[in-house]
C-alpha angles and dihedrals in degrees: 000000000000133000096265092045090053090048092050091051092048089051088052087054092054101274123136124228119242098176141330121231097353140032136183111241123209128176126209142157092282098048145280118318133197123207137182122262107231096237092064100031111147097002136112128183117230112193110237093011106058140231110334133193110244130178109249145177118246091218139007139172114257111238103158138031118201118192104204091192098057121081122210111223099184121082091218107022121189111262110265135200135192122219118234109177107314092334129095114214125194110258133196133181100234107186111121094352109155114233090006095164093052093042091049091050094048092046090049093049102040110012128219124328117255087224092070092101094050093053094059 
C-alpha cells in the first residue's frame, strides 16, 4: 500500500485530505501542524486513474506519523513516538500492516490501550 492508497482509504473512513505527496510542517505551542502547498491544493493522485480533485483542509494538527517503508516485526510493539521540534507524535511502522487504515484511524481517535503492558 502506498501513501495515496492509504489516504484514499482513510478518506473512505471519514477522514479529510490535507495534501497528497507533500505537506508544509509548522510547529507551535499547541503542536505540529500540516498544511497544503498551493500547487497541489485539493488534488490527489490515483495510480492508473490520474490526478483527481478532492475536498481538503488547508491545515490540520499532526497526530500520527506512519512510515510506509518500515516493517514492524513484533506482534505487540511498544508504542513509539517521533520528535518534531519539542513535540512527540505517535509513530507506527506501516509496511505490510493488516488493516492499516482502520488501525491508524482508531489509534488517532483513541490512542493506545493502557493494557499494552499486561499483554506482553
